[in-house]
N, C-alpha and C positions, 0 to 999 in steps of 0.2 A: 244301442246295446249289443254288447255281442254273444249271439245266437246263432253263428253261420253252424255249429255242430247240434246233437241233440246228446244230451245228458244218458250215458249207459254205466249199465252194474261194473262193468270191469272200473268205468272211473269211479265210481262207488268206491269202490273195494282202494284202488291207487288213492283215493281220500282216508278212507282208515289207514292205512301206513304212514303216511303223512301224518295222520294226525297223533296215532299211539307214538311215535320218536318223539313229539313234545308234550303230551300233555296224556294223565292216566284217564284212566273211563271212570264215570261217573257211576257209582254203584247204580246196581237194578234191588229195590229196597221190597220186601215181601209188605203185603196190603188187604187189608181185608176188607170188604164193603157185604151187606146182606148174608154173609156166614160163607161167602164164595173169596180163598186167599186168592191174588194175583198181583201183578206187582208195576212197581212205578218206576222208572227210569227217572235219577234227578240231577236232569240238566242245571236245575238251581245250582249244582255245586265246581259248576264252571269257573275257569278265574274272572272270567265275566258275566258270570251271574248266567249265566242265559246258552244254549244250544248255539248260537249263531256266530261263536268263536270258529265251528269248523266252517260252513262257508266260508266265510272270512279267508281264513287262513289257506284253504286251497283253491280259492281262486286268485289272492295275493301273490301267495308261494306260486306258482305256473307264469306268472308275469316273467314274461323276456328284460332284460337290461333296457332296453330303452323302453319299455312301457312302464316300469319303477320309475326311471328317469324325470318321466312327464307324469308323477302321478297318480291319486284317485279320484273319483265323485264317487261318494253311494246318496243314498237315501234312506233315511229311517226316520222311527219314533221312536230313538235310544238302542236298543239291542244289537238288531244290525250292524249299528255305529258304534258300540263299541267293541262286534267282532273285527269291522276292518281296520277301525284304530290300534286295536291289539296289535292285529297281525304287524299293520303298517309300522308302527314303532319298534316293532322287530326284526322286521328286512329292512327298516330305514328310509322306506316310503312315506311321500308327504300323500296326507289323507285330507278331503274336504269331504263333508258330509251335512245334505241338506237334511233340518231338522224341523217338525212343528214348531211354533210358540208356545202352544201348552201343549210341547211334552214335559214327560212329569220331571222335577228340576235335578231330582237323582241321577237322570240319563242322561242329561246334559250337561251335568257337570263331570260324571264318571268320564263321558266323550272327549271332554277337556284337559280332562288330568291323563287324558290316553297322549295327547299333543295334534289332535285334530284339528284342526278351522272349522269352524261350527259357521254356515248360513243357517237362518231364520226364512220360514214361510209362514202364511196364516195359512190355517183349518181352521173352516172352510174359509174358500174365495180364490186361493192361488195352486198351480194345477204343480204339484212339487215336481212331475218327472220334467216341467218345460224347465225350471228353474235349475234343476241336474243337467239337464239338455245345454242350455246355455254357458254354463260352466264348462260340462267337455267343450263345448264348439270355440270356446275362448283359451282354453287352457291344453286342449288337447288331451286330456285325462281320461285313463279309462273308466267307465263308468262300472261300479260295480254293484250289479240291482239288486235287491234284496231277497228275491223272490225269482227272476225271469234266466238267471243266470246259469247256465250249465254248470259252469265250476259251483256254484254255491249249493243248486238244487244234490248235486255230488259228495260236497261236505256235510252236506245237511243227513244226507243219505246212512254215514258213518255211523251216522248212531245204530240205526240200525243193525248195519252187522256188529258190532259190539252188542247189543240185544240181546242178538244170536248167538256169541260167545258163549255169554253171561246164564243162558237161562238152557242151553245146550242143545235147541234147535228153536228153527223159528219160529214166534207165537202165532196160535191163531188168528189175532188180532191187538192191531195198534189203536187204539185211540191220540188225537193227536190235536191237539191246539192248532187250530189252521187261519191266519191272515192270509196271504195269497197265495197258497200251496206249498213252497217251497220244499219245509219240511215234509210234505204228505207227499210229493214226489219223491225223494228220493227216498223216504222210507218204501214204499212202493217199488222203487228199483232196488231197495238192499235186500228188502223179505220180499220173494214173487210170490211164495207158499203163502202171504200174513195177509190177513182185511184190514185194508186202513178204514180209518173212523173217520175221515177231517170233524173237528167241532167249531163253530162260529159262535161268534153273538149274536142276540138279534136282530135283526136286522140289516148283519152284515155279511151273510151267510152268500158271499160272494162266487165260490169254489162250489158249494153244495150245488148255486141253482146254475152252475153252469154243468155242472155234471148229470144234474135233471133233463136241460134244452138242448145240450152239444152244442154249447156256445158259448163265449164270452159274454158275461151280465155287468153290466156297471149298476154299482150301491144309487140308489133313489138320490134327489137331493135333500130330502126330508127326514132320512134314513136316521132313527134314534141315537141317541147320545148312548153311549157303551162304555163302564171305568175300562176294558180291555181295550187301552190307548196302543199297544201292540197287534192290535188284528180289526186294521181299520183301511186297509187296501180297497180304493174303490172297483177294483175289478182283479179275476188275474192275469196271466199271461199263456197266448198260447200254449205254449213250450207246458205249462205245468198241463193244462187241462188235451194236451195231447199225451201224458206221461199215465194221469192218470184217468184216464178214461179207460173203460175195464178193467181198471184192476182196485177202483175204491168206491166203499159204498158211497150215495150220494151226499152222506154225512148226516149232522145234528145242530141244532142251535142250544144256547145257553144263556137263560138271562143273567141278568146281575144278582138276582139274590141267591142264585146256583152256584155264580160264580163265588161269589162271598162266603156262601156256605163250605164251599171246595177250601177256600183259604184259611179257613178256620177249623176243616178236617185236618191240614196237612199240619197244622200249627201243633196241632192237640193229638193229633195220632204218630205222625213223622217225624216232627219234631221239624222241620224245615219252614221256612219263610216262602210263599210262590206269591209272584205278583200275580193281579186279576186276569193278564193272557193266559201267564202261563198257568192258569190252574183250572181253563176254560175244559180238557180232558177230565180230570176229574170231575166237574164237576157236571159232567155226561152222564158219569159210572153212578154218580152217588145218587142220580136222580133217577137214577133205572130205564135211561134213554139205550142203553146198551145193555146185549147179553154177553154176559162177565165166564169168564170160567176161569180155570187156573194155570190157561195158558196165554191170556191178558194180559197186555203191555201196556198203561197209562204213562203220556209223556209229561212231566211237569219241566216246561219249558222254560220258564225265569223266576228267576228271583227280586230282580231291580225293583223294590218298592219303593212309591214317596210314605218315608216313617210318618207322617201323622194320619193318614187316609188309611193305611196300614195297620195302626192304633185302633181305628176308629169299626173298623172291620172285624177286629178280634174283639174288643170288649162287647161286640155289639149295639153298638149308640148312633 
């Protein structure tokens, strides 16, 4: 993994310029919760249905010609996979994605449709980073880590630059769905005066625990199942923790039922389809786990749902 440098706010600004040149900014939508009007950043409306297109584009567009010829390898349950595959297709780069066998079929299909090769692994049971490392060693490809790569962090942070531009100021706080902490770290760089609140599934708060302890924490072997497939890394990375320490609140956790309630809320009130992992931040806001004001922004990070599961959630079955 190429982490010979730390991500910077200048890097976030550069990523924002690059992304603004090819993609319109997703809207910042007004949202009322408990009598307070706040804001929702609709990353579900990105071309791949998730914010991950940002980090994918910033990372791959920064590769030199030799690196592009060797191709890239990424690890993802689906959204980072699509972000990397989208950028790779546009730039003419071969992409191989290591994905879990139990990833939602809609994400597997979308990644293949973008032209990427997929290598499947068993979750739990196999170490996805070891699978990726073997591929990198064999092919010489560049590893594009989903959250521990400085360019990816900067790319994700471009969402924070857009938010400040759309709001006319930096938010008081940003509630963000959190897996490995790439988006949270990027937002912390983008909006230095905003409180960053990572929101993770119960039993998978590896970023929150790391912030409390000041060191990396691994998920328990008996960690509970969660519908938030996009938010299940076994640990954050040192680069993410370094950026977030002193800049982020410890974070909060949400249950599957709170996430389902948020999905229903987004459908009814915002007319948006939001996947479980993409609704975690909204779930925390609706459950009263974080103070809210008119300068609060909630990240809706992904909308790539399994149609059958989503239908059950919306109908309450």
